[in-house]
NUDRENTOR-285442 format. One record per residue: chain; y, x, z of N, C-alpha, C in turn; residue in three letters; residue number from 1. Coordinates in steps of 0.02 Angstrom, whole numbers, plus 50000, padded with zeros to 5 digits. Example, Ala and Ser with C-alpha at 12.3 -4.5 7.8 and 13.67 -1.06 7.14 Angstrom:
NUDRENTOR-285442
+-------+-------+-------+-------+-------+-------+-------+-------+-------+-------+------+-----+
: kette :  n_py :  n_px :  n_pz : ca_py : ca_px : ca_pz :  c_py :  c_px :  c_pz : rest :  nr :
+-------+-------+-------+-------+-------+-------+-------+-------+-------+-------+------+-----+
:     A : 49716 : 50660 : 50390 : 49775 : 50615 : 50390 : 49835 : 50660 : 50390 :  ALA :   1 :
:     A : 49888 : 50642 : 50354 : 49947 : 50684 : 50357 : 50002 : 50645 : 50394 :  SER :   2 :
+-------+-------+-------+-------+-------+-------+-------+-------+-------+-------+------+-----+
end
This chain:
NUDRENTOR-285442
+-------+-------+-------+-------+-------+-------+-------+-------+-------+-------+------+-----+
: kette :  n_py :  n_px :  n_pz : ca_py : ca_px : ca_pz :  c_py :  c_px :  c_pz : rest :  nr :
+-------+-------+-------+-------+-------+-------+-------+-------+-------+-------+------+-----+
:     A : 50215 : 50430 : 49826 : 50184 : 50436 : 49894 : 50268 : 50440 : 49919 :  MET :   1 :
:     A : 50293 : 50421 : 49976 : 50329 : 50474 : 50038 : 50301 : 50482 : 50063 :  VAL :   2 :
:     A : 50344 : 50526 : 50146 : 50325 : 50538 : 50192 : 50318 : 50471 : 50213 :  ALA :   3 :
:     A : 50316 : 50482 : 50268 : 50315 : 50407 : 50284 : 50326 : 50416 : 50396 :  GLY :   4 :
:     A : 50347 : 50373 : 50408 : 50335 : 50308 : 50427 : 50410 : 50297 : 50389 :  HIS :   5 :
:     A : 50451 : 50258 : 50373 : 50507 : 50242 : 50369 : 50496 : 50237 : 50291 :  SER :   6 :
:     A : 50578 : 50187 : 50281 : 50567 : 50143 : 50221 : 50621 : 50195 : 50162 :  PHE :   7 :
:     A : 50613 : 50175 : 50097 : 50621 : 50253 : 50061 : 50728 : 50234 : 50058 :  GLU :   8 :
:     A : 50759 : 50266 : 50044 : 50821 : 50268 : 50047 : 50857 : 50233 : 49983 :  THR :   9 :
:     A : 50887 : 50243 : 49974 : 50957 : 50195 : 49905 : 50943 : 50261 : 49866 :  VAL :  10 :
:     A : 50960 : 50310 : 49902 : 50956 : 50383 : 49845 : 50899 : 50403 : 49818 :  ALA :  11 :
:     A : 50822 : 50383 : 49874 : 50758 : 50417 : 49851 : 50719 : 50351 : 49797 :  GLU :  12 :
:     A : 50783 : 50302 : 49809 : 50731 : 50262 : 49771 : 50779 : 50251 : 49688 :  CYS :  13 :
:     A : 50829 : 50285 : 49668 : 50831 : 50268 : 49601 : 50799 : 50336 : 49588 :  HIS :  14 :
:     A : 50790 : 50398 : 49631 : 50761 : 50451 : 49593 : 50683 : 50430 : 49588 :  LEU :  15 :
:     A : 50667 : 50399 : 49616 : 50582 : 50376 : 49625 : 50600 : 50328 : 49531 :  LEU :  16 :
:     A : 50641 : 50283 : 49530 : 50631 : 50233 : 49467 : 50631 : 50300 : 49428 :  GLN :  17 :
:     A : 50717 : 50334 : 49400 : 50708 : 50401 : 49357 : 50646 : 50427 : 49362 :  LYS :  18 :
:     A : 50612 : 50451 : 49430 : 50524 : 50471 : 49385 : 50489 : 50417 : 49335 :  LEU :  19 :
:     A : 50501 : 50359 : 49350 : 50458 : 50296 : 49316 : 50407 : 50289 : 49361 :  GLY :  20 :
:     A : 50416 : 50301 : 49452 : 50385 : 50251 : 49504 : 50358 : 50198 : 49458 :  VAL :  21 :
:     A : 50326 : 50134 : 49493 : 50312 : 50084 : 49518 : 50318 : 50060 : 49566 :  ASP :  22 :
:     A : 50260 : 50094 : 49595 : 50297 : 50068 : 49669 : 50254 : 50139 : 49716 :  ALA :  23 :
:     A : 50277 : 50149 : 49792 : 50270 : 50165 : 49828 : 50258 : 50176 : 49891 :  VAL :  24 :
:     A : 50185 : 50215 : 49931 : 50149 : 50224 : 49954 : 50155 : 50267 : 50010 :  GLY :  25 :
:     A : 50142 : 50240 : 50089 : 50175 : 50297 : 50140 : 50106 : 50328 : 50169 :  MET :  26 :
:     A : 50048 : 50271 : 50188 : 49997 : 50301 : 50209 : 49905 : 50294 : 50164 :  THR :  27 :
:     A : 49922 : 50261 : 50124 : 49867 : 50277 : 50082 : 49850 : 50355 : 50052 :  THR :  28 :
:     A : 49870 : 50380 : 50026 : 49886 : 50438 : 49969 : 49854 : 50491 : 50075 :  VAL :  29 :
:     A : 49896 : 50488 : 50092 : 49873 : 50541 : 50174 : 49784 : 50558 : 50185 :  PRO :  30 :
:     A : 49803 : 50447 : 50186 : 49704 : 50427 : 50223 : 49686 : 50461 : 50197 :  ASP :  31 :
:     A : 49666 : 50425 : 50132 : 49617 : 50435 : 50035 : 49608 : 50529 : 50075 :  VAL :  32 :
:     A : 49667 : 50553 : 50077 : 49640 : 50638 : 50080 : 49601 : 50662 : 50149 :  ILE :  33 :
:     A : 49609 : 50629 : 50198 : 49591 : 50619 : 50233 : 49502 : 50623 : 50253 :  VAL :  34 :
:     A : 49484 : 50547 : 50210 : 49447 : 50512 : 50201 : 49392 : 50597 : 50177 :  ALA :  35 :
:     A : 49423 : 50584 : 50126 : 49366 : 50615 : 50071 : 49352 : 50706 : 50104 :  ARG :  36 :
:     A : 49417 : 50752 : 50163 : 49388 : 50780 : 50182 : 49320 : 50788 : 50223 :  HIS :  37 :
:     A : 49337 : 50711 : 50258 : 49253 : 50689 : 50302 : 49185 : 50688 : 50244 :  CYS :  38 :
:     A : 49206 : 50663 : 50187 : 49134 : 50671 : 50143 : 49135 : 50596 : 50129 :  GLY :  39 :
:     A : 49204 : 50547 : 50152 : 49174 : 50478 : 50132 : 49194 : 50454 : 50040 :  LEU :  40 :
:     A : 49173 : 50397 : 50026 : 49234 : 50370 : 49965 : 49247 : 50349 : 49975 :  ARG :  41 :
:     A : 49299 : 50340 : 49945 : 49330 : 50296 : 49965 : 49387 : 50230 : 49911 :  VAL :  42 :
:     A : 49376 : 50193 : 49927 : 49433 : 50147 : 49883 : 49492 : 50095 : 49910 :  PHE :  43 :
:     A : 49553 : 50138 : 49866 : 49628 : 50093 : 49878 : 49651 : 50040 : 49868 :  GLY :  44 :
:     A : 49679 : 50012 : 49962 : 49713 : 49933 : 49911 : 49766 : 49954 : 49951 :  LEU :  45 :
:     A : 49825 : 49926 : 49926 : 49894 : 49939 : 49960 : 49938 : 49866 : 49938 :  SER :  46 :
:     A : 49971 : 49841 : 49977 : 49978 : 49770 : 49980 : 50034 : 49808 : 49946 :  LEU :  47 :
:     A : 50101 : 49776 : 49909 : 50178 : 49803 : 49900 : 50210 : 49724 : 49936 :  ILE :  48 :
:     A : 50214 : 49772 : 49974 : 50279 : 49722 : 50025 : 50352 : 49699 : 50013 :  HIS :  49 :
:     A : 50390 : 49729 : 49989 : 50464 : 49707 : 49976 : 50478 : 49736 : 49926 :  TYR :  50 :
:     A : 50530 : 49736 : 49867 : 50570 : 49752 : 49803 : 50623 : 49798 : 49849 :  LYS :  51 :
:     A : 50634 : 49845 : 49828 : 50667 : 49917 : 49863 : 50733 : 49918 : 49830 :  VAL :  52 :
:     A : 50760 : 49921 : 49857 : 50858 : 49912 : 49850 : 50868 : 49966 : 49830 :  ILE :  53 :
:     A : 50914 : 49952 : 49779 : 50963 : 49994 : 49756 : 51021 : 50017 : 49722 :  LEU :  54 :
:     A : 51062 : 49997 : 49781 : 51132 : 49984 : 49803 : 51134 : 49945 : 49843 :  ASP :  55 :
:     A : 51187 : 49994 : 49862 : 51204 : 50048 : 49956 : 51236 : 49975 : 49966 :  TYR :  56 :
:     A : 51282 : 49916 : 49939 : 51304 : 49881 : 49953 : 51278 : 49793 : 49980 :  GLU :  57 :
:     A : 51220 : 49826 : 49961 : 51161 : 49744 : 49962 : 51159 : 49735 : 50029 :  SER :  58 :
:     A : 51183 : 49664 : 50052 : 51182 : 49632 : 50131 : 51104 : 49641 : 50114 :  GLN :  59 :
:     A : 51057 : 49654 : 50070 : 50951 : 49633 : 50098 : 50931 : 49698 : 50114 :  GLU :  60 :
:     A : 50894 : 49723 : 50171 : 50857 : 49758 : 50188 : 50815 : 49782 : 50208 :  LYS :  61 :
:     A : 50773 : 49812 : 50173 : 50683 : 49798 : 50200 : 50697 : 49839 : 50281 :  ALA :  62 :
:     A : 50650 : 49805 : 50302 : 50639 : 49802 : 50358 : 50543 : 49774 : 50397 :  ASN :  63 :
:     A : 50537 : 49817 : 50452 : 50494 : 49784 : 50464 : 50449 : 49715 : 50503 :  HIS :  64 :
:     A : 50511 : 49690 : 50521 : 50484 : 49626 : 50510 : 50480 : 49560 : 50429 :  GLU :  65 :
:     A : 50513 : 49600 : 50400 : 50464 : 49596 : 50325 : 50379 : 49597 : 50315 :  LYS :  66 :
:     A : 50398 : 49636 : 50309 : 50343 : 49693 : 50316 : 50284 : 49640 : 50339 :  VAL :  67 :
:     A : 50298 : 49643 : 50384 : 50236 : 49561 : 50408 : 50206 : 49529 : 50393 :  LEU :  68 :
:     A : 50265 : 49486 : 50378 : 50271 : 49403 : 50364 : 50246 : 49429 : 50295 :  GLU :  69 :
:     A : 50234 : 49468 : 50216 : 50227 : 49475 : 50186 : 50140 : 49509 : 50214 :  ALA :  70 :
:     A : 50102 : 49498 : 50245 : 50045 : 49541 : 50245 : 50019 : 49472 : 50294 :  GLY :  71 :
:     A : 50042 : 49433 : 50318 : 50025 : 49377 : 50345 : 50025 : 49334 : 50278 :  LYS :  72 :
:     A : 50057 : 49302 : 50238 : 50086 : 49271 : 50201 : 49995 : 49274 : 50141 :  GLN :  73 :
:     A : 49962 : 49354 : 50137 : 49938 : 49378 : 50090 : 49888 : 49410 : 50128 :  ALA :  74 :
:     A : 49876 : 49383 : 50188 : 49815 : 49362 : 50193 : 49753 : 49351 : 50209 :  ALA :  75 :
:     A : 49734 : 49292 : 50197 : 49696 : 49259 : 50164 : 49667 : 49246 : 50081 :  GLN :  76 :
:     A : 49720 : 49240 : 50045 : 49700 : 49326 : 49982 : 49697 : 49373 : 49974 :  LYS :  77 :
:     A : 49713 : 49415 : 50047 : 49644 : 49478 : 50019 : 49597 : 49476 : 50046 :  LEU :  78 :
:     A : 49598 : 49441 : 50125 : 49515 : 49433 : 50163 : 49477 : 49394 : 50094 :  GLU :  79 :
:     A : 49478 : 49331 : 50057 : 49423 : 49313 : 50006 : 49419 : 49376 : 49951 :  GLN :  80 :
:     A : 49476 : 49396 : 49919 : 49470 : 49448 : 49892 : 49432 : 49526 : 49893 :  PHE :  81 :
:     A : 49400 : 49559 : 49950 : 49368 : 49612 : 49984 : 49298 : 49577 : 49997 :  VAL :  82 :
:     A : 49325 : 49507 : 50022 : 49240 : 49474 : 50047 : 49190 : 49449 : 49959 :  PHE :  83 :
:     A : 49235 : 49410 : 49933 : 49219 : 49444 : 49828 : 49194 : 49489 : 49846 :  ILE :  84 :
:     A : 49240 : 49569 : 49831 : 49234 : 49653 : 49823 : 49171 : 49678 : 49821 :  LEU :  85 :
:     A : 49159 : 49648 : 49920 : 49062 : 49680 : 49937 : 49026 : 49652 : 49921 :  LEU :  86 :
:     A : 49036 : 49564 : 49918 : 48974 : 49559 : 49944 : 48959 : 49579 : 49848 :  ALA :  87 :
:     A : 48988 : 49598 : 49773 : 48998 : 49618 : 49714 : 48930 : 49684 : 49729 :  SER :  88 :
:     A : 48957 : 49717 : 49761 : 48913 : 49822 : 49779 : 48862 : 49799 : 49795 :  ILE :  89 :
:     A : 48808 : 49781 : 49784 : 48744 : 49813 : 49768 : 48736 : 49894 : 49826 :  PRO :  90 :
:     A : 48674 : 49858 : 49867 : 48630 : 49878 : 49920 : 48606 : 49944 : 49882 :  LEU :  91 :
:     A : 48607 : 49997 : 49916 : 48576 : 50031 : 49890 : 48478 : 50047 : 49888 :  PRO :  92 :
:     A : 48440 : 50052 : 49853 : 48374 : 50061 : 49831 : 48356 : 50058 : 49913 :  TYR :  93 :
:     A : 48379 : 50086 : 49960 : 48308 : 50136 : 50011 : 48357 : 50073 : 50087 :  ASP :  94 :
:     A : 48402 : 50039 : 50077 : 48421 : 49995 : 50109 : 48369 : 49958 : 50165 :  ALA :  95 :
:     A : 48392 : 49964 : 50209 : 48338 : 49930 : 50284 : 48373 : 49858 : 50279 :  SER :  96 :
+-------+-------+-------+-------+-------+-------+-------+-------+-------+-------+------+-----+
end
């Protein structure tokens, strides 16, 4: 987890890679901490939006529009996944 809301710099990406990091998030960890503090049970689900940029000379840049587009492209599959996941969770015995 890195502090957000901003994209990682090339230097941060190199450090994270050296540390063995496979994926980075900005909001999942703080959101889970707050939810657990409130006594909620949590299931985390994150969508990886883009590959990191490891070259200062790269023409490719991470940007918000790409993140939104990745979300749109994944929306239907994520909706199906969440529907199946929720349908598989048994209701408590005393549920009305």
